[in-house]
matplotlib code that plots the C-alpha trace (Angstrom):
import matplotlib.pyplot as plt

x = [20.1, 17.7, 18.3, 15.9, 13.8, 15.1, 12.4, 13.1, 11.2, 11.4, 10.8, 9.5, 9.0, 7.9, 8.6, 6.5, 3.4, 1.7, 3.6, 2.5, 4.9, 3.9, 5.6, 3.2, 5.6, 7.1, 3.6, 4.3, 1.4, 2.0, 0.9, 3.5, 2.0, 4.0, 5.4, 4.6, 6.7, 5.2, 6.6, 6.5, 7.6, 8.4, 10.1, 11.3, 11.0, 12.3, 15.7, 15.7, 15.4, 12.1, 11.2, 8.9, 6.7, 5.3, 1.5, 0.3, 0.9, 3.2, 4.3, 6.6, 9.2, 6.7, 7.9, 11.3, 10.1, 11.3, 13.4, 14.8, 15.1, 17.6, 17.0, 19.8]
y = [2.2, 4.6, 6.6, 6.5, 9.7, 11.0, 11.7, 10.3, 10.4, 7.4, 8.0, 4.8, 4.2, 1.3, 0.9, -2.2, -3.0, -1.7, -2.8, -2.7, -1.9, -2.7, -2.5, -2.2, -1.2, 1.6, 2.8, 2.1, 1.1, 2.3, 1.6, 2.2, 2.8, 2.5, 5.9, 7.7, 8.5, 7.6, 9.4, 7.8, 9.8, 8.1, 8.7, 5.4, 5.5, 2.0, 0.6, -2.8, -4.8, -4.5, -6.8, -5.5, -7.4, -6.7, -6.9, -6.7, -9.7, -8.4, -11.5, -14.4, -12.7, -11.5, -14.0, -12.4, -8.8, -8.3, -5.6, -5.1, -1.7, -1.3, 1.4, 2.5]
z = [6.7, 8.4, 11.6, 14.5, 14.7, 11.3, 8.7, 5.2, 2.0, -0.3, -4.0, -5.6, -9.3, -11.5, -15.1, -15.8, -13.7, -10.5, -7.4, -3.8, -0.9, 2.7, 6.1, 9.0, 11.8, 9.7, 8.5, 4.8, 2.5, -1.0, -4.5, -7.1, -10.6, -13.8, -15.0, -11.8, -8.8, -5.4, -2.4, 1.1, 4.0, 7.3, 10.6, 12.2, 16.0, 17.0, 16.0, 14.4, 11.1, 9.2, 6.4, 3.7, 1.2, -2.2, -1.6, -5.2, -7.5, -10.2, -12.2, -12.0, -9.8, -7.3, -4.5, -4.7, -4.1, -0.6, 1.1, 4.6, 6.3, 9.0, 11.6, 13.9]

ax = plt.figure().add_subplot(projection="3d")
ax.plot(x, y, z, "-o")
ax.set_aspect("equal")
plt.show()
């Protein structure tokens, strides 16, 4: 859960292949490369539920690569 108007930094890491992480309303568009840490800093302004998608095909489990952010 994220809090409205509170800045957070996500630290994203992949151990296998390059992944893409996208959520337009929260301003997230990141590429996560294997063996590297990708930092994404955001300040959510509007409460709600925000679904994310993996936007780089990463293999057979790609369709299950979803996440939901809750902002209160």
